[in-house]
N, C-alpha and C positions, 0 to 999 in steps of 0.2 A: 523699185521694188518688184525682186525676182515673188515670182509667183510661185514657177513650178522649176525643182534641178530634176533634170534626167541625170542618172550614176550610173557607169555601167562597173561587172562585179570585179567579174578575172584580171589584177590585173590595177584595180581600183578601190573597190570601196571593200573589198575582201581583204583579209595578212594572211603571214605566211604560213597559216592555221586550217584556212578554206572559212573562215569567219567572219563577222560584221564585227569590230574590236569596239574594246568600248567607249575608249572615241570617235571614233566615227558613230553610231549608236547615239549616244549626250544630243551632235550633233545635229543628226538628221530631228529626236524628238524635238531638240529643239526649234529648226527651222519650222516645225507641225502646227508647237505652239505658238505659230509669228505666224501660223494662216496657211504655211505654203507648202503647198503637194509638194511628193515626193513621187516616180519613180524609178523603175530601172530599168536600164534598157542594155539587156547581155546579149548574149551571145548563145545561152547555155538556151535547156527548154522552161518554157512558163513554170514547167510541173517543180521544176528544180529551183527554179527563182521562188518561186512559193512554199518552198517546202523551207529554205532559210531563212528567210526571213519571218517562218510563222518560230523557228527554234531563237528568231534575236525578240522577237515577240512587239516584229513592228508593221506597221499598217505603209504598203504604197501599191500604185499602180504600176502593171511588171509586160513591161517588151520586151519577149523571147524570140526565140532564133531569128537574129540581129533585127529586127520587124513582121518577122510571120506571124507574129501572135501579138492580138495588144487585149490586155485584159486591168478592169477597173477595179481599185483593191478590195472591193469585195467580191471579186472572181468569177466577174460580169465581162463574159469575151465581146469586144468589142469588132472586130476585125481580124482574120487567120486567109496567107493568102498561101497553096499548096503547091508545090510539081504535081507538073503531071504525071502521078503514076508509075503509067510508061511509060516514060521517060524517063526518069528519075530512077527504073527499077532493071536499062538500058545498060544506065550510067551507072548502077552499081553493078552491073554485069561484067562490062568490062572493065571495070578498072579492079574490080577482085580477081581476077583472071589472068591479072599480068602484077597480082600482089599488091596491091597498095590497099592500106588502112582504109577504110571508107565506114564511120560511123553515121548510122540512117537514122534519124532523129522525126520519129511520126509522136502522132496525136496523147499517144498514149505511155512511147515507154523510145527506148530509144538502143537503139541493134549496131553488136557490131561486131565481125568477124568472126566467125570461127578460131580460122587459123591468126588471125592479124600479128596480136602479139612475139608467135614465132616469125614468121614475116618479120618484122619493127626488129628482132631481134637475129636474124642474119641483114638485117643491114646494116644493123650497127660490127658487126663480124667482116665485112664484106668488107664496109670503109676506115674502116679499122679506129676509129672513134669511138668516147666516152656517149653517155647516155644524158645530153644537157638537153634535152625537149620536151624528152618522156614524164615527164612530174604533174600536168596536167591530169595526161592521158590514163596515167597508172589514178591516181585520187581519183577522177571521175571514175572512173570502170568499177568501184567496188561495188558505186550507188545500184539501189534494189533491184533500182526498177530500168537497168541496164538488164540483154539480152545478145547474146551468140545466135548468126545466123550461117548456118552453109550452106545455102545458096540466095536468091531473090527471089524466088519462090513463098522462101517461107515466111519471108516482110509482108509478099503479097495477099498470104494465104489470114494473115490479123487482117487485112481490111480497112485497116488502117491509114488518114490521111500523111505525105510525107512532105513537110515543108522547108527542112539543111539536107543537104547530106557535107558532111567535114572531111577531106582530103588531107591525114597525114605521112609524113613520111620521115626519114631523118635526109636521105637525097635530096639535093635542091635539084640537080639536075631534074632527076625522075618525076621530082614536083613540078616543075617548071614542064617540061613536057606534057603530062594533063592537064597544068590549070588553063596552059596555051592556047590547047585542044576547043576546053570547052569555052574560053571565053571567046574564039575566032567564029564560035556562032553563034554570037550575040541574040540570044536567048534566056541565058540567065544571068539573076543578081550573081559576084560575082567577089565576094572581100579575104582577107586574113582577118584571123581572132589573136594569132602570136606564130611565133617561131615552127619553122613545120608543115607549116597547117593553109589551107585556102576551103575556101563555102560556095555551097552552092544554093542558092536559092528562085523563087519565083522570079522574074525580071524583076519589078517595084520596089521589092523591097529591102528597102535599108530601115536602120534604126533614125534616120532623122527625118523622112516619112511616118511614122509608127509613132514619129518627138511628133511633129504637124497633125496629127492629127487626133492624138491626145490634147494637144492644147486645145486644138479648133473644141472640141467636145469637154472640154474645161471652161472655157469660153476665156481663155486667156490669152496677150496676144502675146509674139514671140519672142515680142522685144524684154518680156518678162518671165524669159526663160535660160537657165542656166544648166547644162553640159557639159560632164564629166566624166574625161573619158582615157585614157593611155595607148590608143591600138590605131591599127586600121580601120578597120571596124566603125567606128564609133566618127571618121571623116566628117559624112553623112546631117549626123546630129551636130556635131561644131557648127557647118553650114547654115542650117537652122536657126539655130540658137542664136537669141537673142547676146548669148554673155555664154563665151566658149571657155575649156580652160581643160590644162591641160597635166595629168600626171609628171612630176619632178622622174618617174619612170622610165616615161613614155619617150620613145627617136625624136630624136633634133627636129625631124620633116615635120610628124604630129604638132608637137612644141611651133611652131613656127606656124603653125596656121589658126592658133587660136589666142583669144586676145591677153595671155595668161596661165601662167604655169607656176600650179601650187607642190608641197613636198610629197616625197617619194609616197606610193602605200603602204610603208615600211609606217612610216614616217604618220602617217594618219591623215594622207593628205587632204584627203577628201573632208577631215571635219573642219580644218584648215581655211577649206574653201571657202564652205558656208560660211564658220564665222567672221570672214573676210567682210562674204556680201552680205551678208545681213548687220554686219556692225558691230557683233560682242566682240569684246577687249576680255 
């Protein structure tokens, strides 16, 4: 019997309106009624996830920042793993000097480069291609907890801990050059959460590690944990969960590493996976 279900958000739990759809919400509540604990495991900031859960009126534990933070359903912080501030700001300075869009996630806000949107428009013009990647960025940029920065010093002045850097580009070669540079240092956890980005966290950060710690805290064997996701930053939790479920909209490489495949996020694949596992007809 599954006792803990971990769900990614974007491309998994959320619909095209950036909301937890009614069918998925009903399934989550059904799981809760059966004594199953829920956790959201997202690359998003924990306060972003908590806000979405509050809007949907559903309680869940929260794994934020790809595993950088872990909160219980009542908001208690179980653990956080931050980047070294000096090193993180050096990375920000290096990349923004080369006109990379670098989003900086801190304890209380998310900082975007002041000229970031201009740089992205210039990339599109140079590459002569349509914007097929920017929807998620543009949607999140409207949130009130986003702030602009013109230099790394402005972020440093906030005094907030930094737990994630997200590097975004429409230029695949440009993105690869930056990713290879920081992967070669063997100092960071680096994953992709979608087309056109990579994310930099502290060395041992992953959704899988956070899920392992949460299961231990709840005294739930990993064999009784189910993980549902769609992207490469979900692979670490698939590796530790007793049952791994890929979304129908996931890449084939991700599907190949899971026990089963559910429907797409547009088809309420999370609800389908929950009902299948819990035996609801």
